[in-house]
SEGU-575392 format. One record per atom (N, C-alpha, C, O): x, y negated, z negated; residue number from 1; atom name. Coordinates in pm, whole numbers. Layout:
       xx       yy       zz   num   atome
        X        Y        Z   NUM      CA
...
//
This chain:
       xx       yy       zz   num   atome
    14661    -9358   -11158     1       N
    14500    -9457   -11261     1      CA
    14409    -9318   -11230     1       C
    14384    -9266   -11122     1       O
    14367    -9275   -11375     2       N
    14284    -9163   -11394     2      CA
    14125    -9266   -11370     2       C
    14086    -9369   -11426     2       O
    14067    -9178   -11261     3       N
    13895    -9225   -11263     3      CA
    13810    -9199   -11335     3       C
    13853    -9100   -11395     3       O
    13702    -9225   -11377     4       N
    13608    -9182   -11498     4      CA
    13510    -9141   -11440     4       C
    13440    -9212   -11367     4       O
    13486    -8985   -11470     5       N
    13379    -8903   -11407     5      CA
    13254    -8971   -11382     5       C
    13228    -9043   -11478     5       O
    13149    -8977   -11274     6       N
    13034    -9077   -11325     6      CA
    12912    -8925   -11413     6       C
    12859    -8816   -11390     6       O
    12925    -8996   -11482     7       N
    12765    -8883   -11603     7      CA
    12627    -8928   -11541     7       C
    12581    -9037   -11511     7       O
    12563    -8751   -11533     8       N
    12481    -8709   -11478     8      CA
    12357    -8762   -11593     8       C
    12334    -8726   -11708     8       O
    12294    -8859   -11509     9       N
    12192    -8924   -11568     9      CA
    12049    -8814   -11587     9       C
    12049    -8695   -11555     9       O
    11931    -8893   -11650    10       N
    11801    -8778   -11697    10      CA
    11765    -8713   -11560    10       C
    11741    -8593   -11560    10       O
    11758    -8786   -11441    11       N
    11717    -8745   -11303    11      CA
    11798    -8620   -11254    11       C
    11745    -8532   -11187    11       O
    11946    -8618   -11294    12       N
    12027    -8533   -11230    12      CA
    12027    -8423   -11328    12       C
    12056    -8316   -11274    12       O
    12005    -8413   -11460    13       N
    11974    -8312   -11569    13      CA
    11841    -8248   -11534    13       C
    11814    -8129   -11549    13       O
    11751    -8355   -11480    14       N
    11620    -8253   -11481    14      CA
    11624    -8199   -11317    14       C
    11549    -8104   -11295    14       O
    11695    -8244   -11213    15       N
    11714    -8176   -11144    15      CA
    11775    -8040   -11149    15       C
    11728    -7947   -11083    15       O
    11893    -8026   -11239    16       N
    11971    -7910   -11250    16      CA
    11880    -7762   -11315    16       C
    11870    -7652   -11261    16       O
    11832    -7799   -11425    17       N
    11684    -7773   -11501    17      CA
    11578    -7750   -11401    17       C
    11519    -7650   -11442    17       O
    11528    -7786   -11302    18       N
    11465    -7771   -11215    18      CA
    11467    -7666   -11131    18       C
    11377    -7584   -11117    18       O
    11609    -7670   -11052    19       N
    11616    -7598   -10964    19      CA
    11661    -7423   -11013    19       C
    11640    -7321   -10948    19       O
    11711    -7433   -11116    20       N
    11699    -7305   -11249    20      CA
    11565    -7256   -11225    20       C
    11528    -7157   -11161    20       O
    11486    -7361   -11300    21       N
    11319    -7331   -11339    21      CA
    11256    -7282   -11194    21       C
    11141    -7237   -11187    21       O
    11302    -7289   -11134    22       N
    11201    -7247   -10963    22      CA
    11277    -7204   -10919    22       C
    11242    -7210   -10801    22       O
    11416    -7133   -10921    23       N
    11506    -7018   -10872    23      CA
    11427    -6914   -10976    23       C
    11360    -6825   -10923    23       O
    11433    -6923   -11123    24       N
    11349    -6805   -11119    24      CA
    11206    -6729   -11128    24       C
    11177    -6610   -11138    24       O
    11117    -6867   -11120    25       N
    11007    -6856   -11070    25      CA
    11013    -6765   -10934    25       C
    10936    -6670   -10916    25       O
    11070    -6787   -10882    26       N
    11047    -6711   -10749    26      CA
    11116    -6609   -10774    26       C
    11108    -6548   -10668    26       O
    11193    -6536   -10856    27       N
    11259    -6383   -10863    27      CA
    11407    -6403   -10816    27       C
    11485    -6308   -10824    27       O
    11449    -6531   -10765    28       N
    11548    -6524   -10683    28      CA
    11690    -6511   -10843    28       C
    11680    -6574   -10948    28       O
    11828    -6392   -10798    29       N
    11902    -6467   -10838    29      CA
    12001    -6625   -10795    29       C
    11942    -6715   -10733    29       O
    12118    -6637   -10827    30       N
    12187    -6720   -10771    30      CA
    12258    -6676   -10671    30       C
    12318    -6752   -10595    30       O
    12258    -6579   -10663    31       N
    12334    -6529   -10471    31      CA
    12225    -6532   -10390    31       C
    12249    -6589   -10283    31       O
    12066    -6474   -10406    32       N
    11956    -6519   -10314    32      CA
    11934    -6649   -10278    32       C
    11887    -6664   -10165    32       O
    11958    -6757   -10351    33       N
    11983    -6903   -10344    33      CA
    12113    -6981   -10271    33       C
    12123    -7095   -10225    33       O
    12197    -6886   -10281    34       N
    12339    -6918   -10204    34      CA
    12288    -6878   -10102    34       C
    12310    -6970   -10023    34       O
    12219    -6782   -10037    35       N
    12210    -6694    -9921    35      CA
    12103    -6774    -9836    35       C
    12113    -6774    -9714    35       O
    11989    -6851    -9909    36       N
    11857    -6954    -9844    36      CA
    11982    -7051    -9796    36       C
    12018    -7045    -9678    36       O
    12044    -7137    -9886    37       N
    12124    -7265    -9839    37      CA
    12191    -7252    -9721    37       C
    12201    -7339    -9634    37       O
    12252    -7105    -9718    38       N
    12310    -7114    -9628    38      CA
    12236    -7090    -9464    38       C
    12286    -7134    -9360    38       O
    12114    -7014    -9470    39       N
    12021    -7012    -9403    39      CA
    11958    -7178    -9377    39       C
    11921    -7190    -9260    39       O
    11946    -7247    -9423    40       N
    11919    -7390    -9399    40      CA
    12019    -7455    -9341    40       C
    11991    -7556    -9275    40       O
    12168    -7409    -9354    41       N
    12244    -7436    -9314    41      CA
    12361    -7588    -9428    41       C
    12441    -7678    -9401    41       O
    12310    -7541    -9528    42       N
    12439    -7564    -9632    42      CA
    12484    -7466    -9688    42       C
    12403    -7419    -9768    42       O
    12578    -7413    -9682    43       N
    12655    -7290    -9702    43      CA
    12669    -7330    -9903    43       C
    12736    -7427    -9938    43       O
    12629    -7278    -9962    44       N
    12718    -7293   -10101    44      CA
    12711    -7153   -10165    44       C
    12621    -7069   -10162    44       O
    12848    -7151   -10229    45       N
    12829    -7034   -10317    45      CA
    12747    -7037   -10423    45       C
    12710    -7138   -10483    45       O
    12704    -6865   -10461    46       N
    12635    -6851   -10642    46      CA
    12736    -6937   -10729    46       C
    12692    -7003   -10824    46       O
    12870    -6936   -10697    47       N
    12907    -7014   -10863    47      CA
    12914    -7187   -10822    47       C
    12947    -7280   -10896    47       O
    12888    -7191   -10734    48       N
    12864    -7356   -10721    48      CA
    12662    -7346   -10755    48       C
    12625    -7394   -10863    48       O
    12602    -7313   -10704    49       N
    12461    -7283   -10806    49      CA
    12453    -7293   -10944    49       C
    12378    -7363   -11012    49       O
    12560    -7196   -10984    50       N
    12606    -7171   -11126    50      CA
    12585    -7307   -11179    50       C
    12491    -7352   -11245    50       O
    12735    -7385   -11118    51       N
    12764    -7507   -11163    51      CA
    12715    -7622   -11155    51       C
    12773    -7725   -11190    51       O
    12574    -7612   -11093    52       N
    12469    -7704   -11055    52      CA
    12365    -7683   -11169    52       C
    12295    -7776   -11209    52       O
    12357    -7549   -11223    53       N
    12255    -7523   -11295    53      CA
    12253    -7565   -11439    53       C
    12168    -7615   -11513    53       O
    12452    -7503   -11459    54       N
    12510    -7589   -11553    54      CA
    12496    -7730   -11640    54       C
    12495    -7753   -11761    54       O
    12486    -7818   -11514    55       N
    12519    -7942   -11545    55      CA
    12673    -8038   -11483    55       C
    12709    -8151   -11452    55       O
    12731    -7875   -11497    56       N
    12912    -7896   -11434    56      CA
    12924    -7946   -11305    56       C
    13031    -7983   -11258    56       O
    12808    -7950   -11241    57       N
    12836    -8020   -11070    57      CA
    12714    -8075   -11049    57       C
    12609    -8018   -11081    57       O
    12722    -8214   -10981    58       N
    12661    -8344   -10968    58      CA
    12576    -8269   -10826    58       C
    12635    -8198   -10745    58       O
    12452    -8297   -10821    59       N
    12387    -8281   -10689    59      CA
    12390    -8362   -10605    59       C
    12312    -8446   -10650    59       O
    12450    -8427   -10445    60       N
    12448    -8521   -10390    60      CA
    12294    -8498   -10340    60       C
    12215    -8413   -10381    60       O
    12269    -8624   -10214    61       N
    12114    -8611   -10145    61      CA
    12093    -8492   -10100    61       C
    12011    -8404   -10128    61       O
    12212    -8504    -9999    62       N
    12208    -8385    -9914    62      CA
    12219    -8245    -9960    62       C
    12195    -8165    -9870    62       O
    12255    -8183   -10097    63       N
    12256    -8082   -10144    63      CA
    12115    -8058   -10195    63       C
    12059    -7949   -10192    63       O
    12053    -8196   -10252    64       N
    11920    -8212   -10281    64      CA
    11781    -8197   -10208    64       C
    11666    -8178   -10248    64       O
    11850    -8216   -10061    65       N
    11684    -8215    -9965    65      CA
    11724    -8047    -9889    65       C
    11645    -7970    -9835    65       O
    11874    -8030    -9910    66       N
    11914    -7855    -9869    66      CA
    11835    -7767    -9965    66       C
    11766    -7674    -9921    66       O
    11845    -7798   -10123    67       N
    11828    -7714   -10208    67      CA
    11680    -7722   -10197    67       C
    11624    -7612   -10195    67       O
    11594    -7841   -10190    68       N
    11459    -7852   -10183    68      CA
    11396    -7747   -10073    68       C
    11321    -7656   -10109    68       O
    11425    -7764    -9969    69       N
    11439    -7724    -9824    69      CA
    11458    -7545    -9863    69       C
    11385    -7477    -9791    69       O
    11536    -7470    -9953    70       N
    11631    -7362    -9937    70      CA
    11508    -7292   -10081    70       C
    11524    -7175   -10114    70       O
    11414    -7361   -10139    71       N
    11312    -7311   -10299    71      CA
    11222    -7389   -10253    71       C
    11157    -7463   -10327    71       O
    11202    -7383   -10106    72       N
    11018    -7445   -10046    72      CA
    10939    -7498   -10101    72       C
    10817    -7480   -10108    72       O
    11065    -7632   -10182    73       N
    10957    -7737   -10244    73      CA
    10966    -7869   -10201    73       C
    11006    -7883   -10086    73       O
    10938    -7977   -10268    74       N
    10959    -8145   -10219    74      CA
    11102    -8156   -10310    74       C
    11127    -8092   -10413    74       O
    11176    -8243   -10252    75       N
    11293    -8305   -10330    75      CA
    11202    -8350   -10438    75       C
    11229    -8299   -10546    75       O
    11101    -8430   -10438    76       N
    11065    -8497   -10579    76      CA
    10986    -8350   -10654    76       C
    10968    -8375   -10774    76       O
    10957    -8267   -10632    77       N
    10981    -8113   -10740    77      CA
    11064    -8121   -10795    77       C
    11047    -8129   -10917    77       O
    11216    -8124   -10739    78       N
    11314    -8105   -10770    78      CA
    11348    -8250   -10919    78       C
    11407    -8237   -11026    78       O
    11310    -8320   -10884    79       N
    11380    -8506   -10954    79      CA
    11252    -8472   -11069    79       C
    11260    -8541   -11170    79       O
    11162    -8396   -11067    80       N
    11015    -8472   -11197    80      CA
    10991    -8331   -11211    80       C
    11014    -8234   -11137    80       O
    10926    -8348   -11351    81       N
    10938    -8232   -11489    81      CA
    10787    -8217   -11431    81       C
    10719    -8318   -11412    81       O
    10749    -8117   -11410    82       N
    10637    -8034   -11348    82      CA
    10498    -8048   -11392    82       C
    10500    -8145   -11468    82       O
    10364    -7998   -11385    83       N
    10243    -7993   -11440    83      CA
    10239    -7962   -11586    83       C
    10157    -8022   -11655    83       O
    10339    -7854   -11653    84       N
    10344    -7777   -11767    84      CA
    10405    -7936   -11871    84       C
    10372    -7952   -11988    84       O
    10482    -8020   -11805    85       N
    10560    -8140   -11905    85      CA
    10494    -8255   -11867    85       C
    10510    -8295   -11752    85       O
    10438    -8303   -11926    86       N
    10381    -8414   -11931    86      CA
    10360    -8540   -12010    86       C
    10270    -8618   -12040    86       O
    10511    -8520   -12032    87       N
    10599    -8588   -12161    87      CA
    10635    -8725   -12081    87       C
    10657    -8713   -11960    87       O
    10641    -8822   -12124    88       N
    10722    -8926   -12070    88      CA
    10820    -8936   -11960    88       C
    10916    -8876   -12009    88       O
    10853    -8971   -11850    89       N
    10987    -8954   -11769    89      CA
    11072    -9085   -11789    89       C
    11052    -9205   -11769    89       O
    11187    -9002   -11840    90       N
    11276    -9105   -11850    90      CA
    11367    -9115   -11656    90       C
    11441    -9024   -11620    90       O
    11351    -9183   -11606    91       N
    11431    -9215   -11501    91      CA
    11570    -9263   -11495    91       C
    11656    -9197   -11436    91       O
    11595    -9376   -11554    92       N
    11740    -9436   -11585    92      CA
    11740    -9422   -11747    92       C
    11651    -9419   -11832    92       O
    11861    -9417   -11752    93       N
    11879    -9436   -11940    93      CA
    11830    -9604   -11951    93       C
    11870    -9699   -11883    93       O
    11720    -9602   -12076    94       N
    11671    -9694   -12130    94      CA
    11533    -9738   -12051    94       C
    11448    -9824   -12074    94       O
    11553    -9619   -11927    95       N
    11414    -9674   -11858    95      CA
    11286    -9574   -11851    95       C
    11336    -9471   -11805    95       O
    11141    -9549   -11872    96       N
    11055    -9409   -11933    96      CA
    10976    -9482   -11909    96       C
    10937    -9584   -11968    96       O
    10931    -9410   -11774    97       N
    10770    -9398   -11738    97      CA
    10666    -9325   -11802    97       C
    10684    -9306   -11922    97       O
    10547    -9273   -11744    98       N
    10468    -9193   -11767    98      CA
    10454    -9112   -11671    98       C
    10459    -9150   -11554    98       O
    10431    -8970   -11712    99       N
    10457    -8883   -11626    99      CA
    10338    -8910   -11482    99       C
    10405    -8901   -11379    99       O
    10276    -8922   -11467   100       N
    10182    -8959   -11335   100      CA
    10234    -9109   -11276   100       C
    10243    -9143   -11158   100       O
    10260    -9177   -11381   101       N
    10307    -9285   -11305   101      CA
    10468    -9264   -11246   101       C
    10505    -9346   -11161   101       O
    10574    -9146   -11294   102       N
    10673    -9107   -11200   102      CA
    10639    -9064   -11112   102       C
    10691    -9094   -11005   102       O
    10515    -8957   -11122   103       N
    10456    -8917   -10955   103      CA
    10408    -9004   -10864   103       C
    10464    -9010   -10755   103       O
    10305    -9082   -10889   104       N
    10304    -9176   -10817   104      CA
    10396    -9265   -10754   104       C
    10388    -9306   -10638   104       O
    10506    -9300   -10857   105       N
    10625    -9356   -10760   105      CA
    10678    -9336   -10689   105       C
    10696    -9414   -10595   105       O
    10751    -9173   -10702   106       N
    10790    -9084   -10638   106      CA
    10774    -9031   -10497   106       C
    10864    -9008   -10416   106       O
    10587    -9008   -10474   107       N
    10515    -9034   -10359   107      CA
    10472    -9159   -10316   107       C
    10399    -9166   -10217   107       O
    10512    -9280   -10390   108       N
    10472    -9398   -10336   108      CA
    10340    -9434   -10296   108       C
    10288    -9493   -10201   108       O
    10299    -9368   -10415   109       N
    10108    -9433   -10418   109      CA
    10101    -9511   -10472   109       C
     9990    -9564   -10470   109       O
    10202    -9571   -10551   110       N
    10198    -9650   -10676   110      CA
    10322    -9707   -10722   110       C
    10408    -9627   -10760   110       O
    10361    -9896   -10729   111       N
    10502    -9897   -10797   111      CA
    10503    -9919   -10915   111       C
    10414    -9988   -10966   111       O
    10608    -9865   -10990   112       N
    10660    -9848   -11126   112      CA
    10565    -9995   -11177   112       C
    10577   -10100   -11115   112       O
    10496    -9985   -11268   113       N
    10414   -10158   -11370   113      CA
    10518   -10302   -11328   113       C
    10491   -10408   -11273   113       O
    10632   -10253   -11379   114       N
    10730   -10398   -11333   114      CA
    10763   -10428   -11232   114       C
    10849   -10516   -11237   114       O
    10731   -10391   -11111   115       N
    10745   -10398   -10981   115      CA
    10638   -10513   -10935   115       C
    10665   -10620   -10879   115       O
    10534   -10472   -10966   116       N
    10390   -10551   -10935   116      CA
    10322   -10573   -11059   116       C
    10331   -10489   -11149   116       O
    10255   -10677   -11074   117       N
    10121   -10662   -11130   117      CA
    10025   -10629   -11124   117       C
     9964   -10698   -11042   117       O
     9967   -10557   -11164   118       N
     9788   -10506   -11184   118      CA
     9772   -10576   -11052   118       C
     9780   -10537   -10936   118       O
     9740   -10714   -11117   119       N
     9651   -10773   -11068   119      CA
     9705   -10871   -10905   119       C
     9616   -10941   -10858   119       O
     9819   -10872   -10841   120       N
     9880   -10923   -10737   120      CA
     9841   -10796   -10640   120       C
     9907   -10692   -10646   120       O
     9736   -10809   -10556   121       N
     9682   -10765   -10463   121      CA
     9784   -10762   -10314   121       C
     9810   -10674   -10231   121       O
     9822   -10906   -10332   122       N
     9918   -10891   -10193   122      CA
    10066   -10849   -10194   122       C
    10125   -10817   -10091   122       O
    10129   -10851   -10332   123       N
    10238   -10789   -10384   123      CA
    10237   -10636   -10365   123       C
    10329   -10564   -10326   123       O
    10090   -10598   -10410   124       N
    10083   -10450   -10402   124      CA
    10071   -10402   -10252   124       C
    10137   -10306   -10212   124       O
     9983   -10475   -10168   125       N
     9987   -10410   -10059   125      CA
    10119   -10449    -9947   125       C
    10143   -10386    -9844   125       O
    10190   -10559    -9992   126       N
    10338   -10526    -9928   126      CA
    10443   -10427    -9986   126       C
    10552   -10394    -9940   126       O
    10376   -10386   -10112   127       N
    10495   -10282   -10164   127      CA
    10444   -10106   -10093   127       C
    10510   -10013   -10048   127       O
    10282   -10129   -10118   128       N
    10261    -9950    -9977   128      CA
    10293   -10008    -9894   128       C
    10389    -9950    -9842   128       O
    10260   -10129    -9827   129       N
    10342   -10081    -9651   129      CA
    10442   -10069    -9637   129       C
    10463    -9997    -9539   129       O
    10583   -10125    -9716   130       N
    10680   -10065    -9673   130      CA
    10720    -9950    -9722   130       C
    10798    -9891    -9648   130       O
    10687    -9883    -9850   131       N
    10674    -9789    -9901   131      CA
    10619    -9642    -9826   131       C
    10658    -9526    -9835   131       O
    10520    -9700    -9755   132       N
    10440    -9574    -9678   132      CA
    10448    -9599    -9535   132       C
    10339    -9577    -9482   132       O
    10535    -9635    -9455   133       N
    10530    -9671    -9303   133      CA
    10495    -9569    -9232   133       C
    10498    -9599    -9113   133       O
    10454    -9431    -9256   134       N
    10401    -9364    -9212   134      CA
    10241    -9359    -9164   134       C
    10195    -9278    -9083   134       O
    10167    -9466    -9235   135       N
    10013    -9448    -9211   135      CA
    10003    -9528    -9132   135       C
    10097    -9603    -9104   135       O
     9884    -9534    -9073   136       N
     9850    -9565    -8955   136      CA
     9759    -9705    -9028   136       C
     9755    -9678    -9148   136       O
     9699    -9818    -9009   137       N
     9624    -9916    -9076   137      CA
     9469    -9840    -9090   137       C
     9398    -9896    -9173   137       O
     9424    -9756    -9042   138       N
     9328    -9705    -9062   138      CA
     9297    -9602    -9158   138       C
     9187    -9588    -9210   138       O
     9435    -9505    -9187   139       N
     9443    -9449    -9300   139      CA
     9517    -9479    -9422   139       C
     9548    -9402    -9513   139       O
     9544    -9617    -9406   140       N
     9626    -9716    -9514   140      CA
     9466    -9724    -9590   140       C
     9430    -9672    -9696   140       O
     9374    -9823    -9478   141       N
     9237    -9849    -9603   141      CA
     9199    -9748    -9624   141       C
     9181    -9725    -9743   141       O
     9169    -9643    -9532   142       N
     9083    -9545    -9583   142      CA
     9113    -9441    -9739   142       C
     9043    -9378    -9819   142       O
     9262    -9472    -9721   143       N
     9345    -9421    -9877   143      CA
     9338    -9524    -9979   143       C
     9355    -9483   -10093   143       O
     9313    -9672    -9962   144       N
     9363    -9780   -10056   144      CA
     9245    -9882   -10064   144       C
     9268   -10001   -10085   144       O
     9087    -9823   -10042   145       N
     8959    -9874   -10013   145      CA
     9011    -9974   -10092   145       C
     9092    -9958   -10184   145       O
     8954   -10101   -10047   146       N
     8977   -10177   -10153   146      CA
     9102   -10300   -10161   146       C
     9097   -10419   -10194   146       O
     9156   -10257   -10139   147       N
     9345   -10335   -10115   147      CA
     9328   -10421   -10025   147       C
     9345   -10526   -10087   147       O
     9302   -10452    -9904   148       N
     9278   -10500    -9786   148      CA
     9224   -10648    -9835   148       C
     9264   -10763    -9820   148       O
     9099   -10580    -9909   149       N
     8987   -10737    -9915   149      CA
     9024   -10814   -10045   149       C
     9006   -10934   -10068   149       O
     9078   -10723   -10122   150       N
     9129   -10813   -10273   150      CA
     9275   -10849   -10229   150       C
     9337   -10904   -10320   150       O
     9352   -10831   -10105   151       N
     9433   -10893   -10141   151      CA
     9428   -11040   -10022   151       C
     9498   -11141   -10013   151       O
     9300   -10985    -9935   152       N
     9292   -11136    -9861   152      CA
     9210   -11217    -9968   152       C
     9265   -11321   -10004   152       O
     9123   -11198   -10008   153       N
     9062   -11279   -10107   153      CA
     9167   -11336   -10207   153       C
     9174   -11458   -10218   153       O
     9224   -11280   -10257   154       N
     9367   -11306   -10316   154      CA
     9451   -11438   -10257   154       C
     9456   -11544   -10319   154       O
     9507   -11419   -10145   155       N
     9535   -11474   -10002   155      CA
     9471   -11628    -9955   155       C
     9520   -11729    -9905   155       O
     9341   -11588    -9997   156       N
     9240   -11740    -9960   156      CA
     9253   -11790   -10079   156       C
     9292   -11907   -10081   156       O
     9236   -11746   -10168   157       N
     9221   -11847   -10317   157      CA
     9362   -11900   -10308   157       C
     9370   -12021   -10329   157       O
     9488   -11831   -10280   158       N
     9627   -11929   -10280   158      CA
     9611   -11986   -10201   158       C
     9678   -12087   -10222   158       O
     9554   -11998   -10092   159       N
     9548   -12090    -9941   159      CA
     9474   -12203    -9923   159       C
     9485   -12297    -9845   159       O
     9386   -12171   -10020   160       N
     9261   -12288   -10082   160      CA
     9333   -12351   -10189   160       C
     9354   -12468   -10159   160       O
     9369   -12328   -10277   161       N
     9421   -12381   -10379   161      CA
     9561   -12476   -10323   161       C
     9584   -12582   -10382   161       O
     9647   -12433   -10212   162       N
     9738   -12487   -10146   162      CA
     9697   -12599   -10062   162       C
     9773   -12694   -10048   162       O
     9554   -12596    -9990   163       N
     9483   -12695    -9933   163      CA
     9447   -12777   -10026   163       C
     9500   -12886   -10007   163       O
     9368   -12774   -10139   164       N
     9331   -12881   -10246   164      CA
     9430   -12918   -10279   164       C
     9428   -13037   -10246   164       O
     9513   -12899   -10321   165       N
     9625   -12950   -10403   165      CA
     9706   -13061   -10271   165       C
     9757   -13170   -10299   165       O
     9700   -12998   -10117   166       N
     9794   -13109   -10022   166      CA
     9660   -13228   -10042   166       C
     9682   -13348   -10061   166       O
     9541   -13176   -10035   167       N
     9419   -13323   -10048   167      CA
     9440   -13424   -10171   167       C
     9384   -13533   -10185   167       O
     9515   -13378   -10241   168       N
     9570   -13439   -10354   168      CA
     9668   -13572   -10349   168       C
     9654   -13689   -10384   168       O
     9773   -13495   -10288   169       N
     9878   -13575   -10247   169      CA
     9897   -13619   -10110   169       C
    10006   -13652   -10064   169       O
     9779   -13621   -10039   170       N
     9780   -13673    -9909   170      CA
     9751   -13837    -9878   170       C
     9713   -13910    -9970   170       O
     9765   -13871    -9789   171       N
     9691   -14033    -9781   171      CA
     9560   -14092    -9851   171       C
     9461   -14020    -9843   171       O
     9550   -14187    -9905   172       N
     9467   -14213   -10007   172      CA
     9447   -14196   -10082   172       C
     9338   -14244   -10113   172       O
     9511   -14123   -10186   173       N
     9566   -14032   -10295   173      CA
     9616   -14134   -10363   173       C
     9676   -14113   -10469   173       O
//
């Protein structure tokens, strides 16, 4: 039984293009990047780098991390368009977000709009806490001023509504 090859999506295509672009910006040939890959502990031949850049070989997550280390950038830098390309970003087939929205999501600064409503401060607080576990509560409050208070207000509004609804259904109603 033949297996169907997994197609490379828009993010995979962008990774391949960004590897070539950043490598060239460094003034490196594919051999130099291959040497850097060996230095970071994930040996890769120049011919493999060539296949990646042409889109003939997919990059797995371990390759992505090693390539980012070798190129001295973050993995996100390989996955997203740079400052010079501020067009909407296709994340998946059929899903496009703004350039800033993509960067904010990848840096866990903000969820995609479809994931949390703009006025759902409890949802936003939960999303941020789950996606930024490295922040202390103080750092979180400094970086996201007002979110705790708005979430607390929203929680209190929800709690108060539930209490009021409970009173209507309680004894003597």
